[in-house]
Backbone bond lengths (Angstrom), bond angles and torsions (degrees), N, CA, C in turn:
res aa  C-N    CA-C-N  psi(-1)  N-CA   C-N-CA  omega(-1)  CA-C   N-CA-C  phi
1 X - - - 1.444 - - 1.525 111.47 -
2 X 1.329 117.43 -20.49 1.448 120.18 178.85 1.518 112.81 -87.95
3 X 1.320 118.56 -2.70 1.453 121.05 -175.83 1.525 111.48 -65.54
4 X 1.319 118.29 -40.08 1.454 119.76 -177.79 1.524 112.50 -67.14
5 X 1.330 120.91 -49.37 1.467 118.77 179.03 1.535 112.51 -64.75
6 X 1.322 117.61 -31.06 1.452 120.45 179.37 1.525 110.93 -66.93
7 X 1.321 117.80 -41.98 1.461 120.97 179.49 1.524 110.86 -68.12
8 X 1.326 116.83 -36.14 1.466 120.20 177.92 1.527 109.37 -65.70
9 X 1.311 116.76 -43.55 1.457 120.89 179.78 1.537 110.98 -64.19
10 X 1.324 117.41 -40.01 1.457 120.57 179.30 1.533 110.90 -65.29
11 X 1.322 117.07 -39.53 1.463 120.30 178.40 1.532 110.45 -65.54
12 X 1.333 116.35 -42.28 1.467 120.10 178.29 1.528 110.74 -64.33
13 X 1.329 117.73 -43.34 1.459 121.53 -179.08 1.526 110.81 -64.62
14 X 1.316 117.65 -37.33 1.458 121.16 178.15 1.529 110.05 -65.26
15 X 1.305 117.43 -44.26 1.465 121.40 179.11 1.526 110.84 -66.17
16 X 1.327 116.96 -43.28 1.466 120.42 179.15 1.527 110.74 -64.83
17 X 1.316 117.90 -37.05 1.460 121.39 177.55 1.521 111.90 -64.10
18 X 1.312 116.65 -36.34 1.468 120.32 176.33 1.518 111.75 -63.86
19 X 1.323 116.99 -44.24 1.462 120.69 178.09 1.530 110.52 -65.88
20 X 1.320 116.81 -41.95 1.453 120.85 -179.24 1.534 110.92 -63.43
21 X 1.319 117.22 -39.47 1.453 121.20 178.08 1.517 110.83 -62.30
22 X 1.324 116.97 -44.95 1.463 120.09 179.59 1.518 111.30 -62.57
23 X 1.320 117.29 -42.58 1.459 120.75 -179.26 1.525 110.83 -65.53
24 X 1.328 117.86 -46.02 1.457 120.66 -178.32 1.528 112.06 -65.69
25 X 1.313 118.02 -41.85 1.461 119.70 179.37 1.522 111.56 -67.21
26 X 1.326 117.85 -36.59 1.460 119.94 175.87 1.520 111.37 -66.46
27 X 1.325 117.57 -38.25 1.462 120.32 177.66 1.525 111.17 -65.26
28 X 1.324 117.23 -42.04 1.470 120.41 177.61 1.524 109.82 -60.89
29 X 1.315 116.95 -42.15 1.457 119.82 -179.86 1.526 111.35 -65.18
30 X 1.318 116.75 -46.37 1.463 120.85 -175.68 1.526 111.50 -71.56
31 X 1.321 117.90 -38.96 1.464 120.84 -174.07 1.522 112.37 -86.37
32 X 1.336 118.74 -36.40 1.467 120.81 -173.43 1.531 111.97 -107.20
33 X 1.306 117.53 -59.09 1.459 120.35 -171.99 1.523 113.43 -72.16
34 X 1.298 117.31 -39.11 1.468 120.53 -179.72 1.521 112.60 -61.11
35 X 1.340 118.96 -55.86 1.467 119.31 178.64 1.533 113.58 -63.23
36 X 1.336 118.04 -34.90 1.465 120.27 178.19 1.526 110.35 -64.49
37 X 1.309 118.32 -43.95 1.463 121.37 178.50 1.523 110.86 -66.79
38 X 1.312 117.27 -38.98 1.459 120.70 178.16 1.528 110.63 -64.30
39 X 1.342 117.14 -43.58 1.458 120.63 178.64 1.514 112.11 -64.95
40 X 1.310 117.42 -40.48 1.459 120.78 178.70 1.523 110.65 -64.47
41 X 1.305 116.79 -40.98 1.457 119.61 178.99 1.522 111.08 -70.29
42 X 1.313 116.38 -35.62 1.460 120.97 -179.65 1.526 111.17 -66.29
43 X 1.333 116.87 -41.39 1.458 120.49 -178.53 1.523 113.24 -93.21
44 X 1.322 117.88 1.47 1.457 121.61 175.00 1.511 114.47 72.14
45 X 1.303 118.75 31.51 1.457 121.50 -179.96 1.521 109.98 -76.66
46 X 1.326 115.31 137.50 1.462 121.15 174.39 1.522 106.89 -101.22
47 X 1.303 117.28 94.10 1.453 121.84 -171.39 1.523 113.33 -72.35
48 X 1.303 118.96 -24.58 1.459 121.38 -178.06 1.520 112.51 -94.36
49 X 1.325 118.87 -1.96 1.451 121.53 179.68 1.520 108.71 -81.97
50 X 1.340 117.26 103.22 1.457 120.97 -174.48 1.520 113.48 -99.62
51 X 1.311 118.38 -6.90 1.459 119.84 -178.58 1.529 109.82 -85.53
52 X 1.330 118.30 142.56 1.462 120.05 -177.63 1.528 113.68 -69.68
53 X 1.327 117.52 -27.14 1.465 120.04 -178.76 1.516 112.51 -93.71
54 X 1.292 118.14 -9.32 1.457 121.02 -178.53 1.509 112.88 83.84
55 X 1.334 117.82 1.66 1.455 121.67 179.87 1.518 110.99 -87.53
56 X 1.303 114.70 -168.65 1.450 120.86 -179.60 1.525 110.49 -80.87
57 X 1.307 116.38 147.67 1.458 121.32 175.93 1.525 111.33 -101.58
58 X 1.317 116.66 14.08 1.456 122.17 -178.95 1.521 109.31 -71.40
59 X 1.321 117.01 133.13 1.459 122.36 177.17 1.524 109.20 -102.08
60 X 1.324 116.09 124.13 1.462 120.26 178.49 1.527 108.61 -77.56
61 X 1.299 116.78 126.75 1.460 122.69 179.43 1.521 109.27 -109.66
62 X 1.332 116.66 144.00 1.464 117.94 176.58 1.532 110.02 -70.27
63 X 1.304 115.30 149.12 1.460 120.34 -179.54 1.525 110.03 -70.70
64 X 1.310 117.07 130.81 1.463 121.41 177.64 1.520 109.67 -81.91
65 X 1.303 114.55 156.90 1.455 118.66 174.74 1.525 108.77 -70.57
66 X 1.281 115.34 145.96 1.462 119.97 -177.30 1.523 108.71 -105.47
67 X 1.308 115.23 96.59 1.455 120.11 177.19 1.532 108.11 -141.59
68 X 1.291 115.10 163.72 1.452 120.77 -178.78 1.519 111.81 -66.19
69 X 1.324 117.32 -34.42 1.474 121.21 178.85 1.521 110.78 -64.77
70 X 1.307 117.86 -40.30 1.477 121.15 178.51 1.521 110.24 -67.35
71 X 1.302 117.03 -38.88 1.469 120.42 179.76 1.523 111.84 -68.01
72 X 1.309 117.38 -31.79 1.471 119.73 177.82 1.521 112.31 -73.99
73 X 1.333 117.99 -27.37 1.455 123.03 179.01 1.542 107.39 -92.49
74 X 1.321 116.50 89.49 1.459 120.89 -173.56 1.519 112.81 -78.55
75 X 1.329 117.78 -32.40 1.470 118.65 -172.83 1.499 111.13 -121.50
């Protein structure tokens, strides 16, 4: 006899959780991420530049020989 009210409550809780998730994620964006991005853009910070000199972190590798034996030896 309790199966019907339990299923109704679970459906309501699932719907309420969806609304709560949307509200909380929007608040995090507006309160934390929005002002942080605005401040970084205002002060000209390059947040993804991880190298100390500001140059490229690309490592030049020597060209390997192209043969079937090398391709079979993967590691």
